[in-house]
Biopython code that builds the backbone (N, CA, C, O; Angstrom):
import numpy as np
from Bio.PDB.StructureBuilder import StructureBuilder

atoms = [
    (1, "UNK", "N", (116.605, 93.148, 84.066)),
    (1, "UNK", "CA", (117.202, 92.829, 82.786)),
    (1, "UNK", "C", (116.370, 93.409, 81.630)),
    (1, "UNK", "O", (116.917, 93.927, 80.657)),
    (2, "UNK", "N", (115.041, 93.311, 81.758)),
    (2, "UNK", "CA", (114.168, 93.854, 80.717)),
    (2, "UNK", "C", (114.315, 95.367, 80.611)),
    (2, "UNK", "O", (114.302, 95.924, 79.514)),
    (3, "UNK", "N", (114.453, 96.027, 81.758)),
    (3, "UNK", "CA", (114.592, 97.484, 81.755)),
    (3, "UNK", "C", (115.888, 97.907, 81.073)),
    (3, "UNK", "O", (115.907, 98.882, 80.322)),
    (4, "UNK", "N", (116.963, 97.183, 81.328)),
    (4, "UNK", "CA", (118.248, 97.517, 80.709)),
    (4, "UNK", "C", (118.177, 97.293, 79.202)),
    (4, "UNK", "O", (118.660, 98.117, 78.426)),
    (5, "UNK", "N", (117.582, 96.190, 78.793)),
    (5, "UNK", "CA", (117.441, 95.899, 77.366)),
    (5, "UNK", "C", (116.581, 96.947, 76.671)),
    (5, "UNK", "O", (116.922, 97.408, 75.582)),
    (6, "UNK", "N", (115.467, 97.326, 77.297)),
    (6, "UNK", "CA", (114.576, 98.339, 76.733)),
    (6, "UNK", "C", (115.275, 99.688, 76.646)),
    (6, "UNK", "O", (115.136, 100.399, 75.650)),
    (7, "UNK", "N", (116.037, 100.047, 77.699)),
    (7, "UNK", "CA", (116.777, 101.311, 77.695)),
    (7, "UNK", "C", (117.836, 101.320, 76.597)),
    (7, "UNK", "O", (118.049, 102.341, 75.943)),
    (8, "UNK", "N", (118.494, 100.188, 76.399)),
    (8, "UNK", "CA", (119.512, 100.087, 75.358)),
    (8, "UNK", "C", (118.900, 100.256, 73.970)),
    (8, "UNK", "O", (119.480, 100.929, 73.119)),
    (9, "UNK", "N", (117.748, 99.660, 73.733)),
    (9, "UNK", "CA", (117.062, 99.790, 72.442)),
    (9, "UNK", "C", (116.641, 101.240, 72.209)),
    (9, "UNK", "O", (116.824, 101.764, 71.110)),
    (10, "UNK", "N", (116.082, 101.890, 73.220)),
    (10, "UNK", "CA", (115.676, 103.290, 73.080)),
    (10, "UNK", "C", (116.869, 104.192, 72.819)),
    (10, "UNK", "O", (116.784, 105.122, 72.016)),
    (11, "UNK", "N", (117.985, 103.924, 73.494)),
    (11, "UNK", "CA", (119.178, 104.735, 73.295)),
    (11, "UNK", "C", (119.713, 104.569, 71.871)),
    (11, "UNK", "O", (120.159, 105.538, 71.257)),
    (12, "UNK", "N", (119.669, 103.350, 71.350)),
    (12, "UNK", "CA", (120.132, 103.115, 69.982)),
    (12, "UNK", "C", (119.218, 103.804, 68.965)),
    (12, "UNK", "O", (119.685, 104.294, 67.937)),
    (13, "UNK", "N", (117.921, 103.839, 69.255)),
    (13, "UNK", "CA", (116.979, 104.496, 68.345)),
    (13, "UNK", "C", (117.214, 105.996, 68.307)),
    (13, "UNK", "O", (117.139, 106.608, 67.241)),
    (14, "UNK", "N", (117.500, 106.599, 69.463)),
    (14, "UNK", "CA", (117.745, 108.037, 69.474)),
    (14, "UNK", "C", (119.077, 108.382, 68.834)),
    (14, "UNK", "O", (119.212, 109.446, 68.230)),
    (15, "UNK", "N", (120.058, 107.510, 68.951)),
    (15, "UNK", "CA", (121.357, 107.771, 68.313)),
    (15, "UNK", "C", (121.212, 107.735, 66.798)),
    (15, "UNK", "O", (121.902, 108.475, 66.097)),
    (16, "UNK", "N", (120.328, 106.890, 66.283)),
    (16, "UNK", "CA", (120.100, 106.827, 64.844)),
    (16, "UNK", "C", (119.461, 108.129, 64.363)),
    (16, "UNK", "O", (119.750, 108.584, 63.256)),
    (17, "UNK", "N", (118.602, 108.731, 65.176)),
    (17, "UNK", "CA", (117.983, 109.993, 64.791)),
    (17, "UNK", "C", (119.005, 111.115, 64.709)),
    (17, "UNK", "O", (118.901, 111.982, 63.840)),
    (18, "UNK", "N", (119.980, 111.113, 65.589)),
    (18, "UNK", "CA", (121.014, 112.140, 65.555)),
    (18, "UNK", "C", (121.951, 111.966, 64.370)),
    (18, "UNK", "O", (122.615, 112.921, 63.967)),
    (19, "UNK", "N", (122.017, 110.778, 63.810)),
    (19, "UNK", "CA", (122.932, 110.507, 62.709)),
    (19, "UNK", "C", (122.390, 110.989, 61.372)),
    (19, "UNK", "O", (123.119, 110.986, 60.380)),
    (20, "UNK", "N", (121.140, 111.400, 61.322)),
    (20, "UNK", "CA", (120.555, 111.809, 60.053)),
    (20, "UNK", "C", (121.059, 113.180, 59.646)),
    (20, "UNK", "O", (121.335, 114.034, 60.488)),
    (21, "UNK", "N", (121.173, 113.375, 58.335)),
    (21, "UNK", "CA", (121.608, 114.657, 57.789)),
    (21, "UNK", "C", (120.423, 115.605, 57.742)),
    (21, "UNK", "O", (119.344, 115.223, 57.289)),
    (22, "UNK", "N", (120.609, 116.837, 58.204)),
    (22, "UNK", "CA", (119.512, 117.799, 58.253)),
    (22, "UNK", "C", (119.335, 118.566, 56.955)),
    (22, "UNK", "O", (118.289, 119.183, 56.754)),
    (23, "UNK", "N", (120.311, 118.548, 56.077)),
    (23, "UNK", "CA", (120.206, 119.294, 54.831)),
    (23, "UNK", "C", (119.312, 118.590, 53.828)),
    (23, "UNK", "O", (119.486, 117.402, 53.557)),
    (24, "UNK", "N", (118.362, 119.317, 53.282)),
    (24, "UNK", "CA", (117.472, 118.756, 52.266)),
    (24, "UNK", "C", (117.898, 119.362, 50.928)),
    (24, "UNK", "O", (117.702, 120.550, 50.674)),
    (25, "UNK", "N", (118.476, 118.529, 50.097)),
    (25, "UNK", "CA", (119.047, 119.024, 48.851)),
    (25, "UNK", "C", (117.980, 119.549, 47.892)),
    (25, "UNK", "O", (118.189, 120.558, 47.217)),
    (26, "UNK", "N", (116.850, 118.870, 47.834)),
    (26, "UNK", "CA", (115.799, 119.277, 46.914)),
    (26, "UNK", "C", (115.277, 120.670, 47.275)),
    (26, "UNK", "O", (115.098, 121.515, 46.398)),
    (27, "UNK", "N", (115.037, 120.907, 48.559)),
    (27, "UNK", "CA", (114.537, 122.212, 48.984)),
    (27, "UNK", "C", (115.574, 123.299, 48.736)),
    (27, "UNK", "O", (115.232, 124.418, 48.355)),
    (28, "UNK", "N", (116.834, 122.966, 48.952)),
    (28, "UNK", "CA", (117.884, 123.953, 48.706)),
    (28, "UNK", "C", (117.969, 124.319, 47.239)),
    (28, "UNK", "O", (118.133, 125.491, 46.898)),
    (29, "UNK", "N", (117.857, 123.321, 46.362)),
    (29, "UNK", "CA", (117.938, 123.623, 44.929)),
    (29, "UNK", "C", (116.709, 124.395, 44.457)),
    (29, "UNK", "O", (116.826, 125.291, 43.621)),
    (30, "UNK", "N", (115.527, 124.056, 44.987)),
    (30, "UNK", "CA", (114.323, 124.803, 44.615)),
    (30, "UNK", "C", (114.401, 126.245, 45.109)),
    (30, "UNK", "O", (113.978, 127.171, 44.416)),
    (31, "UNK", "N", (114.939, 126.423, 46.300)),
    (31, "UNK", "CA", (115.058, 127.769, 46.857)),
    (31, "UNK", "C", (116.068, 128.596, 46.061)),
    (31, "UNK", "O", (115.850, 129.784, 45.824)),
    (32, "UNK", "N", (117.173, 127.971, 45.647)),
    (32, "UNK", "CA", (118.188, 128.720, 44.913)),
    (32, "UNK", "C", (117.704, 129.110, 43.519)),
    (32, "UNK", "O", (118.112, 130.144, 42.990)),
    (33, "UNK", "N", (116.836, 128.292, 42.920)),
    (33, "UNK", "CA", (116.299, 128.604, 41.596)),
    (33, "UNK", "C", (115.054, 129.485, 41.651)),
    (33, "UNK", "O", (114.589, 129.959, 40.615)),
    (34, "UNK", "N", (114.513, 129.707, 42.840)),
    (34, "UNK", "CA", (113.309, 130.514, 42.976)),
    (34, "UNK", "C", (112.035, 129.733, 42.692)),
    (34, "UNK", "O", (110.953, 130.317, 42.624)),
    (35, "UNK", "N", (112.151, 128.428, 42.526)),
    (35, "UNK", "CA", (110.968, 127.609, 42.224)),
    (35, "UNK", "C", (110.192, 127.226, 43.473)),
    (35, "UNK", "O", (109.075, 126.720, 43.369)),
    (36, "UNK", "N", (110.757, 127.455, 44.646)),
    (36, "UNK", "CA", (110.059, 127.118, 45.877)),
    (36, "UNK", "C", (108.779, 127.931, 46.006)),
    (36, "UNK", "O", (107.807, 127.476, 46.609)),
    (37, "UNK", "N", (108.779, 129.132, 45.439)),
    (37, "UNK", "CA", (107.588, 129.972, 45.498)),
    (37, "UNK", "C", (106.460, 129.392, 44.653)),
    (37, "UNK", "O", (105.286, 129.552, 44.987)),
    (38, "UNK", "N", (106.810, 128.724, 43.569)),
    (38, "UNK", "CA", (105.797, 128.064, 42.741)),
    (38, "UNK", "C", (105.155, 126.936, 43.530)),
    (38, "UNK", "O", (103.940, 126.745, 43.474)),
    (39, "UNK", "N", (105.966, 126.191, 44.263)),
    (39, "UNK", "CA", (105.443, 125.093, 45.079)),
    (39, "UNK", "C", (104.522, 125.639, 46.169)),
    (39, "UNK", "O", (103.444, 125.094, 46.408)),
    (40, "UNK", "N", (104.945, 126.705, 46.822)),
    (40, "UNK", "CA", (104.139, 127.301, 47.894)),
    (40, "UNK", "C", (102.822, 127.827, 47.340)),
    (40, "UNK", "O", (101.778, 127.649, 47.968)),
    (41, "UNK", "N", (102.851, 128.469, 46.184)),
    (41, "UNK", "CA", (101.624, 128.993, 45.568)),
    (41, "UNK", "C", (100.679, 127.852, 45.212)),
    (41, "UNK", "O", (99.471, 127.970, 45.418)),
    (42, "UNK", "N", (101.200, 126.760, 44.688)),
    (42, "UNK", "CA", (100.350, 125.603, 44.355)),
    (42, "UNK", "C", (99.692, 125.030, 45.598)),
    (42, "UNK", "O", (98.508, 124.692, 45.577)),
    (43, "UNK", "N", (100.446, 124.919, 46.674)),
    (43, "UNK", "CA", (99.888, 124.391, 47.919)),
    (43, "UNK", "C", (98.811, 125.320, 48.456)),
    (43, "UNK", "O", (97.771, 124.856, 48.925)),
    (44, "UNK", "N", (99.045, 126.621, 48.394)),
    (44, "UNK", "CA", (98.058, 127.588, 48.876)),
    (44, "UNK", "C", (96.788, 127.521, 48.035)),
    (44, "UNK", "O", (95.685, 127.586, 48.578)),
    (45, "UNK", "N", (96.929, 127.391, 46.719)),
    (45, "UNK", "CA", (95.751, 127.299, 45.844)),
    (45, "UNK", "C", (94.936, 126.056, 46.172)),
    (45, "UNK", "O", (93.708, 126.111, 46.225)),
    (46, "UNK", "N", (95.617, 124.935, 46.392)),
    (46, "UNK", "CA", (94.908, 123.694, 46.730)),
    (46, "UNK", "C", (94.182, 123.841, 48.063)),
    (46, "UNK", "O", (93.030, 123.425, 48.185)),
    (47, "UNK", "N", (94.837, 124.426, 49.063)),
    (47, "UNK", "CA", (94.193, 124.594, 50.372)),
    (47, "UNK", "C", (93.013, 125.549, 50.308)),
    (47, "UNK", "O", (91.988, 125.305, 50.946)),
    (48, "UNK", "N", (93.139, 126.632, 49.551)),
    (48, "UNK", "CA", (92.020, 127.570, 49.406)),
    (48, "UNK", "C", (90.851, 126.887, 48.703)),
    (48, "UNK", "O", (89.696, 127.093, 49.077)),
    (49, "UNK", "N", (91.143, 126.082, 47.694)),
    (49, "UNK", "CA", (90.079, 125.342, 47.004)),
    (49, "UNK", "C", (89.368, 124.376, 47.927)),
    (49, "UNK", "O", (88.142, 124.270, 47.896)),
    (50, "UNK", "N", (90.135, 123.665, 48.755)),
    (50, "UNK", "CA", (89.513, 122.744, 49.710)),
    (50, "UNK", "C", (88.652, 123.483, 50.737)),
    (50, "UNK", "O", (87.554, 123.035, 51.071)),
    (51, "UNK", "N", (89.150, 124.604, 51.231)),
    (51, "UNK", "CA", (88.361, 125.379, 52.190)),
    (51, "UNK", "C", (87.084, 125.925, 51.564)),
    (51, "UNK", "O", (86.028, 125.902, 52.196)),
    (52, "UNK", "N", (87.168, 126.411, 50.339)),
    (52, "UNK", "CA", (85.971, 126.906, 49.651)),
    (52, "UNK", "C", (84.957, 125.783, 49.465)),
    (52, "UNK", "O", (83.757, 125.986, 49.648)),
    (53, "UNK", "N", (85.441, 124.602, 49.103)),
    (53, "UNK", "CA", (84.554, 123.450, 48.933)),
    (53, "UNK", "C", (83.878, 123.078, 50.255)),
    (53, "UNK", "O", (82.681, 122.790, 50.279)),
    (54, "UNK", "N", (84.638, 123.084, 51.353)),
    (54, "UNK", "CA", (84.059, 122.756, 52.651)),
    (54, "UNK", "C", (83.032, 123.789, 53.088)),
    (54, "UNK", "O", (81.995, 123.424, 53.643)),
    (55, "UNK", "N", (83.295, 125.062, 52.853)),
    (55, "UNK", "CA", (82.322, 126.096, 53.207)),
    (55, "UNK", "C", (81.054, 125.981, 52.364)),
    (55, "UNK", "O", (79.954, 126.218, 52.864)),
    (56, "UNK", "N", (81.200, 125.620, 51.091)),
    (56, "UNK", "CA", (80.001, 125.469, 50.263)),
    (56, "UNK", "C", (79.167, 124.271, 50.723)),
    (56, "UNK", "O", (77.938, 124.331, 50.726)),
    (57, "UNK", "N", (79.831, 123.199, 51.105)),
    (57, "UNK", "CA", (79.096, 122.047, 51.643)),
    (57, "UNK", "C", (78.395, 122.436, 52.943)),
    (57, "UNK", "O", (77.253, 122.039, 53.175)),
    (58, "UNK", "N", (79.068, 123.207, 53.785)),
    (58, "UNK", "CA", (78.466, 123.636, 55.048)),
    (58, "UNK", "C", (77.227, 124.489, 54.812)),
    (58, "UNK", "O", (76.216, 124.325, 55.495)),
    (59, "UNK", "N", (77.303, 125.400, 53.844)),
    (59, "UNK", "CA", (76.133, 126.241, 53.543)),
    (59, "UNK", "C", (74.961, 125.394, 53.038)),
    (59, "UNK", "O", (73.819, 125.597, 53.448)),
    (60, "UNK", "N", (75.255, 124.445, 52.147)),
    (60, "UNK", "CA", (74.178, 123.574, 51.638)),
    (60, "UNK", "C", (73.567, 122.748, 52.753)),
    (60, "UNK", "O", (72.350, 122.571, 52.809)),
    (61, "UNK", "N", (74.416, 122.240, 53.645)),
    (61, "UNK", "CA", (73.924, 121.423, 54.747)),
    (61, "UNK", "C", (73.053, 122.239, 55.693)),
    (61, "UNK", "O", (72.020, 121.756, 56.158)),
    (62, "UNK", "N", (73.459, 123.467, 55.981)),
    (62, "UNK", "CA", (72.636, 124.342, 56.830)),
    (62, "UNK", "C", (71.291, 124.626, 56.173)),
    (62, "UNK", "O", (70.265, 124.666, 56.851)),
    (63, "UNK", "N", (71.290, 124.826, 54.843)),
    (63, "UNK", "CA", (70.041, 125.077, 54.125)),
    (63, "UNK", "C", (69.123, 123.869, 54.208)),
    (63, "UNK", "O", (67.921, 124.012, 54.429)),
    (64, "UNK", "N", (69.682, 122.684, 54.032)),
    (64, "UNK", "CA", (68.878, 121.456, 54.107)),
    (64, "UNK", "C", (68.348, 121.248, 55.517)),
    (64, "UNK", "O", (67.192, 120.861, 55.690)),
    (65, "UNK", "N", (69.178, 121.501, 56.533)),
    (65, "UNK", "CA", (68.726, 121.357, 57.912)),
    (65, "UNK", "C", (67.619, 122.358, 58.234)),
    (65, "UNK", "O", (66.670, 122.033, 58.947)),
    (66, "UNK", "N", (67.744, 123.567, 57.708)),
    (66, "UNK", "CA", (66.721, 124.584, 57.950)),
    (66, "UNK", "C", (65.404, 124.188, 57.303)),
    (66, "UNK", "O", (64.347, 124.333, 57.916)),
    (67, "UNK", "N", (65.454, 123.686, 56.065)),
    (67, "UNK", "CA", (64.241, 123.226, 55.372)),
    (67, "UNK", "C", (63.625, 122.031, 56.102)),
    (67, "UNK", "O", (62.403, 121.926, 56.206)),
    (68, "UNK", "N", (64.455, 121.152, 56.595)),
    (68, "UNK", "CA", (63.963, 119.973, 57.301)),
    (68, "UNK", "C", (63.342, 120.376, 58.643)),
    (68, "UNK", "O", (62.350, 119.781, 59.065)),
    (69, "UNK", "N", (63.901, 121.357, 59.303)),
    (69, "UNK", "CA", (63.376, 121.821, 60.573)),
    (69, "UNK", "C", (62.005, 122.488, 60.384)),
    (69, "UNK", "O", (61.112, 122.312, 61.213)),
    (70, "UNK", "N", (61.840, 123.247, 59.303)),
    (70, "UNK", "CA", (60.580, 123.922, 59.016)),
    (70, "UNK", "C", (59.504, 122.889, 58.685)),
    (70, "UNK", "O", (58.364, 123.029, 59.130)),
    (71, "UNK", "N", (59.837, 121.874, 57.927)),
    (71, "UNK", "CA", (58.843, 120.877, 57.526)),
    (71, "UNK", "C", (58.450, 119.954, 58.662)),
    (71, "UNK", "O", (57.397, 119.320, 58.596)),
    (72, "UNK", "N", (59.284, 119.858, 59.726)),
    (72, "UNK", "CA", (58.955, 119.006, 60.872)),
    (72, "UNK", "C", (57.840, 119.604, 61.725)),
    (72, "UNK", "O", (57.128, 118.869, 62.409)),
    (73, "UNK", "N", (57.679, 120.912, 61.696)),
    (73, "UNK", "CA", (56.680, 121.546, 62.562)),
    (73, "UNK", "C", (55.310, 121.351, 62.071)),
    (73, "UNK", "O", (54.358, 121.826, 62.692)),
]
sb = StructureBuilder()
sb.init_structure("model")
sb.init_model(0)
sb.init_chain("A")
sb.init_seg("    ")
for serial, (resi, resn, name, xyz) in enumerate(atoms, 1):
    if name == "N":
        sb.init_residue(resn, " ", resi, " ")
    sb.init_atom(name, np.array(xyz, "f"), 0.0, 1.0, " ", f" {name:<3s}", serial, name[0])
structure = sb.get_structure()
C-alpha cells in the first residue's frame, strides 16, 4: 500500500512538471529588443571581476605562505 501511494505521489509530481509553460516572456522580450546582450555583458563583467579578485587573493596567500615558510627555517 505504501509503495502504491508513493508511486502515485511521484507520478502526480512529474505530471505537474509537464504542465509548466516553457516560454519565458521576459527573455523573449529582452532578446527581441537586443537588451539580452547587455545582461550577458553585465554577467560576464561580474564573473571576470570575481575571478580577478580570487586570483589576487591566491597570489597574496602564496606570498604569505612563502614568507612564513622561509621564517620557519
